[in-house]
C-alpha distance (Angstrom), angle and dihedral (degrees) to the residues before:
residue distance angle dihedral
M1 . . .
S2 3.76 . .
T3 3.78 110.9 .
K4 3.76 90.3 -141.4
N5 3.80 93.3 61.0
L6 3.77 92.0 55.4
A7 3.78 86.2 77.6
T8 3.77 86.6 88.1
A9 3.77 101.9 17.1
G10 3.75 90.2 118.7
S11 3.79 95.9 55.2
R12 3.78 121.8 101.4
A13 3.77 130.3 -141.4
D14 3.79 112.4 -125.3
I15 3.80 98.3 -147.7
P16 3.80 131.5 61.4
A17 3.78 121.9 -108.8
T18 3.81 108.7 -78.8
L19 3.79 105.7 177.3
T20 3.79 129.7 79.3
G21 3.76 136.8 164.0
R22 3.78 119.6 2.6
A23 3.81 94.8 -4.1
A24 3.81 91.5 55.5
V25 3.80 91.4 48.6
I26 3.81 91.6 50.8
A27 3.81 92.9 46.8
I28 3.78 94.6 49.7
G29 3.80 89.3 42.4
A30 3.81 89.4 59.4
V31 3.80 91.3 50.7
M32 3.81 92.5 46.7
I33 3.81 92.6 49.3
A34 3.79 91.1 52.8
S35 3.80 91.8 47.5
F36 3.79 90.8 48.2
M37 3.82 90.6 53.2
D38 3.79 91.8 52.3
L39 3.81 94.1 47.2
L40 3.80 91.9 43.9
D41 3.79 92.3 49.8
A42 3.80 91.2 57.9
T43 3.83 92.8 59.5
I44 3.78 105.7 27.4
V45 3.81 94.1 63.6
V46 3.82 93.3 56.2
V47 3.81 93.7 63.4
A48 3.82 91.6 44.4
G49 3.82 92.3 47.2
P50 3.81 99.1 98.5
A51 3.83 91.9 46.2
L52 3.81 94.6 50.7
A53 3.81 91.3 43.8
S54 3.80 90.0 54.3
S55 3.80 93.5 44.4
L56 3.82 95.0 49.2
D57 3.80 95.0 34.9
A58 3.79 88.6 -121.7
S59 3.79 120.6 176.7
P60 3.82 120.4 -126.4
A61 3.82 89.2 -102.1
Q62 3.81 91.2 52.6
L63 3.81 90.7 50.0
Q64 3.80 88.4 53.2
W65 3.81 89.8 51.7
V66 3.81 91.8 51.1
L67 3.81 86.5 64.0
A68 3.80 101.5 31.2
A69 3.83 95.9 46.8
Y70 3.80 91.2 62.1
T71 3.80 96.6 49.1
L72 3.81 93.4 41.1
A73 3.81 92.3 52.0
L74 3.80 92.3 43.7
G75 3.79 94.0 48.6
S76 3.79 92.1 47.0
G77 3.79 92.0 53.3
L78 3.80 103.8 42.5
I79 3.80 99.6 90.0
T80 3.81 94.6 38.9
G81 3.81 90.7 46.0
G82 3.79 90.7 52.1
R83 3.79 92.4 50.9
L84 3.80 91.8 47.5
G85 3.80 89.1 54.7
D86 3.80 92.7 48.1
S87 3.81 91.5 48.9
Y88 3.81 104.8 36.9
G89 3.78 103.6 24.3
R90 3.79 130.9 -68.9
R91 3.80 93.6 -131.3
R92 3.80 92.0 50.9
V93 3.80 94.6 47.7
F94 3.82 92.8 42.1
L95 3.80 92.7 53.6
A96 3.82 92.0 44.6
G97 3.80 90.4 51.8
L98 3.80 92.1 45.9
A99 3.80 92.6 50.2
A100 3.80 91.1 48.8
F101 3.81 90.7 47.6
V102 3.81 90.5 55.3
V103 3.82 92.4 47.7
F104 3.80 93.7 49.0
S105 3.82 90.7 45.5
A106 3.80 88.1 58.0
L107 3.80 90.2 47.8
C108 3.81 89.2 52.0
A109 3.80 89.8 52.6
L110 3.83 91.1 49.5
A111 3.82 94.7 49.3
T112 3.79 114.3 136.5
G113 3.79 95.7 -173.6
P114 3.81 141.4 17.1
G115 3.82 93.3 -101.2
W116 3.80 91.4 56.9
L117 3.81 91.2 47.7
I118 3.81 93.5 49.3
I119 3.82 91.5 51.2
A120 3.81 91.3 47.5
R121 3.80 91.0 48.3
T122 3.79 88.8 52.2
G123 3.80 88.2 53.5
Q124 3.79 90.0 49.5
G125 3.79 90.3 53.6
M126 3.80 92.8 48.4
A127 3.81 90.1 49.9
A128 3.82 90.8 49.7
G129 3.81 87.9 50.3
L130 3.82 87.5 62.1
M131 3.78 96.5 40.7
V132 3.80 105.9 41.1
P133 3.85 101.1 55.5
Q134 3.82 91.6 57.7
T135 3.80 94.0 62.8
F136 3.79 100.2 89.9
G137 3.80 94.7 39.6
L138 3.80 91.4 52.0
I139 3.80 91.9 49.6
R140 3.81 91.0 50.2
C141 3.79 94.7 49.3
T142 3.81 94.3 42.4
L143 3.80 103.8 47.7
A144 3.77 137.8 48.0
P145 3.85 114.8 -109.4
A146 3.80 94.6 -99.7
A147 3.80 92.1 51.7
Q148 3.81 92.1 46.0
A149 3.81 91.3 67.6
R150 3.80 90.5 54.5
A151 3.80 90.7 47.4
F152 3.81 92.6 51.5
G153 3.80 89.0 48.7
A154 3.80 89.6 51.8
F155 3.79 88.9 49.2
G156 3.81 89.7 56.8
A157 3.80 89.4 50.8
I158 3.81 89.5 50.8
Q159 3.81 89.4 54.4
G160 3.79 91.5 53.7
L161 3.80 92.3 45.4
A162 3.81 91.7 50.9
A163 3.80 91.5 49.0
A164 3.80 91.0 52.3
A165 3.81 96.6 39.3
G166 3.81 97.4 46.7
P167 3.82 99.9 72.2
L168 3.82 93.2 38.1
L169 3.79 95.6 46.0
G170 3.79 91.7 44.7
G171 3.79 91.8 51.6
L172 3.80 93.1 43.7
L173 3.81 94.8 50.2
V174 3.79 94.1 46.2
N175 3.81 92.7 47.6
A176 3.81 94.6 42.9
D177 3.82 90.6 55.2
L178 3.81 91.0 -160.2
F179 3.81 111.9 -151.6
G180 3.79 87.4 -9.3
L181 3.82 90.5 -69.6
G182 3.82 96.5 123.6
W183 3.83 112.7 178.1
R184 3.82 91.9 2.1
T185 3.80 90.4 79.1
I186 3.82 90.1 71.1
F187 3.80 86.7 69.5
W188 3.80 99.0 33.9
V189 3.81 89.5 57.8
N190 3.82 88.6 67.3
V191 3.80 93.2 60.5
P192 3.84 103.3 68.2
I193 3.82 91.7 34.9
G194 3.80 91.3 50.1
V195 3.79 93.0 47.1
V196 3.82 90.7 53.2
A197 3.81 91.2 49.1
F198 3.81 91.1 48.2
V199 3.81 93.9 50.7
L200 3.80 92.4 47.5
G201 3.79 93.0 45.7
A202 3.80 93.8 47.2
R203 3.81 90.3 52.8
V204 3.79 102.1 47.5
L205 3.82 114.3 11.5
P206 3.82 112.9 109.0
E207 3.78 121.2 -136.1
S208 3.79 122.2 -115.8
T209 3.80 137.8 171.4
T210 3.79 136.6 169.8
G211 3.79 88.9 -118.0
V212 3.81 90.9 -122.7
R213 3.81 123.2 104.7
A214 3.79 102.0 -141.6
R215 3.79 117.1 -155.2
L216 3.79 108.1 -117.7
D217 3.79 119.0 -127.4
L218 3.80 94.8 -133.0
A219 3.81 91.7 156.4
G220 3.79 89.5 57.9
V221 3.81 91.4 49.9
V222 3.81 93.6 49.3
I223 3.81 95.1 45.7
S224 3.82 95.1 45.1
V225 3.81 94.1 46.6
G226 3.80 90.3 45.7
A227 3.79 90.4 52.2
M228 3.80 92.6 49.1
L229 3.81 91.9 49.5
L230 3.81 92.2 48.9
I231 3.80 88.1 54.9
L232 3.80 100.6 38.7
V233 3.82 101.7 40.4
P234 3.83 96.7 60.4
L235 3.82 89.2 38.9
V236 3.80 92.9 56.0
Q237 3.81 97.0 35.2
G238 3.80 96.3 37.8
R239 3.79 96.0 96.2
E240 3.81 92.8 50.6
W241 3.81 90.9 45.1
G242 3.81 91.9 50.2
W243 3.81 93.4 -112.9
P244 3.84 96.3 -78.8
W245 3.81 120.2 -164.1
W246 3.78 92.0 -113.7
G247 3.80 89.6 59.7
F248 3.79 89.6 63.4
L249 3.81 88.5 45.3
L250 3.81 89.2 56.0
M251 3.80 90.7 51.7
A252 3.80 90.9 49.2
T253 3.81 89.4 49.5
G254 3.80 88.9 52.2
A255 3.80 90.0 53.7
V256 3.82 90.1 50.9
L257 3.80 89.6 48.8
L258 3.80 89.6 54.9
A259 3.81 87.9 57.5
V260 3.82 89.1 49.8
F261 3.80 88.0 50.7
G262 3.80 89.7 55.9
M263 3.81 91.8 51.4
V264 3.81 92.4 47.5
E265 3.80 91.3 50.1
A266 3.81 91.3 48.9
G267 3.80 89.5 52.4
I268 3.81 91.9 50.8
R269 3.79 89.6 50.2
R270 3.82 92.2 50.7
R271 3.81 89.6 53.8
G272 3.79 89.2 57.3
A273 3.81 95.1 -110.9
Q274 3.80 126.8 125.8
P275 3.82 112.8 -98.3
L276 3.79 125.6 -157.4
L277 3.82 87.4 -118.2
D278 3.78 120.5 20.9
P279 3.84 104.6 -144.9
A280 3.81 89.0 -150.6
L281 3.81 88.6 70.4
L282 3.79 90.0 64.8
R283 3.79 88.8 64.3
V284 3.82 89.3 63.1
R285 3.81 104.9 92.5
S286 3.78 96.1 -144.4
V287 3.82 92.3 50.8
A288 3.81 94.2 47.5
A289 3.81 91.3 48.1
G290 3.80 91.2 41.7
L291 3.80 92.5 54.6
V292 3.80 91.3 53.7
V293 3.81 92.0 45.2
S294 3.82 92.4 48.9
L295 3.80 92.7 47.7
L296 3.82 93.8 50.4
F297 3.80 98.4 35.1
F298 3.80 98.8 50.8
G299 3.79 92.6 34.4
A300 3.79 89.5 59.4
I301 3.80 92.5 48.3
S302 3.82 95.5 50.5
A303 3.79 94.3 46.7
F304 3.79 92.1 46.6
F305 3.78 95.5 59.1
L306 3.80 93.8 46.7
T307 3.79 93.6 51.3
L308 3.82 93.9 40.2
S309 3.81 91.3 52.5
V310 3.81 92.3 50.3
Y311 3.81 90.7 46.3
L312 3.80 93.8 50.2
Q313 3.81 96.3 45.6
D314 3.80 105.0 32.0
G315 3.79 97.1 26.9
T316 3.82 103.8 40.1
D317 3.84 97.9 23.0
R318 3.79 94.0 -121.1
S319 3.79 119.5 155.2
A320 3.79 124.3 -114.5
W321 3.80 88.8 -106.9
A322 3.83 92.3 52.2
T323 3.81 88.5 48.6
G324 3.80 90.6 53.1
L325 3.81 90.8 51.3
I326 3.81 90.8 51.6
V327 3.82 92.4 49.5
L328 3.83 93.3 45.7
P329 3.85 95.3 81.6
Y330 3.81 89.0 59.2
A331 3.81 89.8 60.4
L332 3.81 91.7 43.3
G333 3.80 91.4 51.6
S334 3.78 90.5 50.6
M335 3.80 91.7 50.2
A336 3.83 90.3 49.2
T337 3.81 95.1 58.6
S338 3.81 104.4 27.7
G339 3.80 92.6 84.6
V340 3.80 90.9 50.0
G341 3.78 91.1 50.8
V342 3.79 93.4 51.0
A343 3.81 92.7 45.6
L344 3.81 94.2 50.9
A345 3.81 98.8 37.3
G346 3.81 91.2 99.2
K347 3.80 91.6 57.2
A348 3.79 107.6 29.1
G349 3.79 106.7 8.7
R350 3.80 100.1 140.3
R351 3.79 92.7 43.1
L352 3.80 89.2 52.6
L353 3.81 90.5 50.8
I354 3.79 92.6 50.9
T355 3.80 91.8 44.2
G356 3.80 90.4 50.6
A357 3.81 92.5 50.6
L358 3.81 91.9 48.2
V359 3.80 91.9 48.0
L360 3.81 89.0 51.4
A361 3.80 89.8 50.6
G362 3.81 89.1 50.7
S363 3.79 91.4 49.3
Q364 3.79 91.2 52.0
G365 3.80 89.4 47.7
L366 3.80 90.1 54.1
L367 3.80 90.5 49.6
W368 3.81 90.0 48.4
W369 3.81 88.7 55.4
L370 3.83 92.7 47.2
V371 3.80 94.7 47.2
G372 3.80 99.2 36.7
G373 3.78 95.5 74.5
G374 3.79 92.0 69.8
Q375 3.81 92.1 -123.2
V376 3.80 127.3 116.9
P377 3.83 107.4 -97.1
G378 3.79 117.0 -136.7
Y379 3.79 124.6 -113.0
W380 3.80 97.9 -106.2
S381 3.80 95.9 49.2
L382 3.82 91.4 50.0
A383 3.80 92.2 43.3
A384 3.81 91.8 51.0
A385 3.81 93.0 50.8
L386 3.80 91.3 47.8
F387 3.81 92.0 47.1
V388 3.80 89.3 56.0
G389 3.81 89.3 50.4
G390 3.79 89.8 51.2
L391 3.80 90.4 53.1
G392 3.80 88.9 56.0
L393 3.78 93.3 46.7
G394 3.81 92.0 50.7
L395 3.80 91.3 53.8
A396 3.81 94.5 50.8
A397 3.80 114.5 25.0
P398 3.85 101.6 58.6
I399 3.83 94.1 51.8
L400 3.80 102.7 32.5
I401 3.79 99.4 96.9
N402 3.80 93.7 39.9
I403 3.82 89.8 53.9
V404 3.80 90.3 49.4
L405 3.81 91.2 49.2
A406 3.81 90.5 52.4
G407 3.81 87.3 77.7
V408 3.81 94.0 50.1
P409 3.82 124.8 90.8
G410 3.81 109.9 -107.2
R411 3.80 93.3 -115.8
D412 3.82 90.0 60.0
A413 3.82 98.4 41.6
G414 3.80 95.5 97.6
A415 3.81 93.7 49.5
A416 3.81 92.6 44.9
G417 3.81 91.5 48.0
G418 3.78 90.7 52.5
V419 3.80 92.9 50.6
L420 3.81 92.4 46.8
S421 3.81 91.4 49.0
T422 3.79 90.3 51.0
V423 3.81 93.2 48.6
T424 3.81 89.2 50.2
Q425 3.81 89.8 60.6
L426 3.80 94.1 41.2
G427 3.79 88.1 50.2
G428 3.79 89.1 57.7
A429 3.81 91.6 52.5
T430 3.81 91.9 45.8
G431 3.80 92.7 49.0
V432 3.80 92.5 50.7
A433 3.81 89.3 48.9
A434 3.81 98.1 46.6
L435 3.81 104.3 35.1
G436 3.80 93.2 31.9
T437 3.80 88.6 56.3
L438 3.82 89.9 48.7
F439 3.81 90.6 51.9
F440 3.80 95.5 50.2
T441 3.81 92.9 41.4
V442 3.81 93.0 53.9
L443 3.81 89.4 44.3
A444 3.81 91.9 52.6
D445 3.81 91.2 48.2
Q446 3.82 92.7 57.5
P447 3.83 116.0 97.6
A448 3.79 109.7 -93.6
T449 3.81 88.4 -137.6
G450 3.80 92.3 61.3
E451 3.78 124.7 101.2
Q452 3.79 112.1 -78.1
V453 3.79 97.0 -128.5
S454 3.81 91.5 47.4
R455 3.81 92.0 53.4
F456 3.79 93.0 50.5
S457 3.81 91.2 42.8
Q458 3.81 90.4 57.3
A459 3.82 90.8 49.9
L460 3.81 94.6 48.6
S461 3.82 92.3 43.7
S462 3.81 89.4 56.5
V463 3.80 90.4 53.6
L464 3.80 92.7 45.4
T465 3.82 90.8 53.5
W466 3.79 89.4 57.8
E467 3.81 91.4 42.6
I468 3.80 90.3 57.2
A469 3.81 91.0 48.7
L470 3.81 91.8 48.4
Y471 3.81 94.3 51.2
L472 3.81 91.4 47.6
A473 3.82 89.7 50.1
V474 3.80 89.9 48.1
A475 3.82 90.9 51.7
A476 3.82 89.8 53.2
I477 3.82 94.0 48.0
M478 3.80 90.2 48.4
L479 3.82 87.3 70.2
L480 3.83 85.8 76.4
L481 3.81 92.6 59.8
P482 3.83 125.6 92.9
R483 3.79 115.5 -83.5
T484 3.80 96.5 -122.5
T485 3.80 142.6 -1.2
A486 3.82 87.8 -103.4
Q487 3.81 93.4 76.0
A488 3.79 95.7 82.5
H489 3.79 116.9 141.3
S490 3.75 122.6 -132.5
């Protein structure tokens, strides 16, 4: 199950399934295509990062923003997007988000500078925040119960396919340089696919709402996003600014604003309205621990792939295609164990989570050893280390949120799932900001006269040291989570 779709997993369609046969296949096909685009977009850009940075003369900080802007915007919009779909129609909001995603993809492809691309990527993330949360609701209101299980299974397969295809497709498109477009094809590819999905969805998707117009917590969205920006902007830009004192003041102000956000949300809750984040959820041990785990776990993953891609291409002079081939075993490892993790979550969920985190720490340790010598590691040694990491990810990532929700009363599961899904995305943006800044800072501090591969090896080794520490910390915090998915409260 995609963590992002849990933002509205607790919502309920208000009409019975109306589609069967060919119409149902077409409708679900449109939803799957849109989901595939979103999942693909999260991985394909990482491999193309060095090429687009070189083409647009983007600074390291701007490259970080190309990645972080998307996940930050997506995470900020998941809960609000889900409530908009419940209130105003999931079909309507899904199609609006899909259309906007296509438009912003084209704007990304047309970018003439890093600022343009960052703004367009932000728009892409906001559009995905409208589109993605409707997926489960549309499946429920389109198919009969028996067919829903098959559709959710297909959705899991789509996730695995996108994870495997992203690095390869990104590398292939950049290397192929179709029509001289280079990295721009990774965004242009979304346009015809998105148009097909929109036409199919507009023709056959049924409309559904909860029948209740929920009041949106726009104040919560503005304050929380403002706080995140006050923390992340000086963190990412600090090196280029020379780490001025007012940068640290901005980060401190962001921390204060997070406290204000908590007070505002508590006030909304006392008035009987629905806040973006119900402070009462933080008093549930599994949710509090789960938020920390999600932030650290997915932050480490996002930062790792950015820094690894830069290391492989700029440090070892590998092509984007060769980079995609090296990253592929990670996706294959994840696909190999994800089914095992889901099948055993009801018996040994927490142990699987801890095992996955420890395996990831071991994988990063192996990479640290391979990279630390300052030599160029071979394909098979890198692929083996990444395959091991993928095995760990497959054990932990697919079941993490469901294990966390096992300690949450049933009436609060939807709200808790939405918050956890949001923190997962914000964790990705935070990881790219923090560890990406560490990577580029260490790289800049290396003597320019030194060997290229040695300079990049030092930078990646610094990140890997923190990655190992983060996964070990995550494994320890996971001890606070429920033992299995079977511990759900009524």
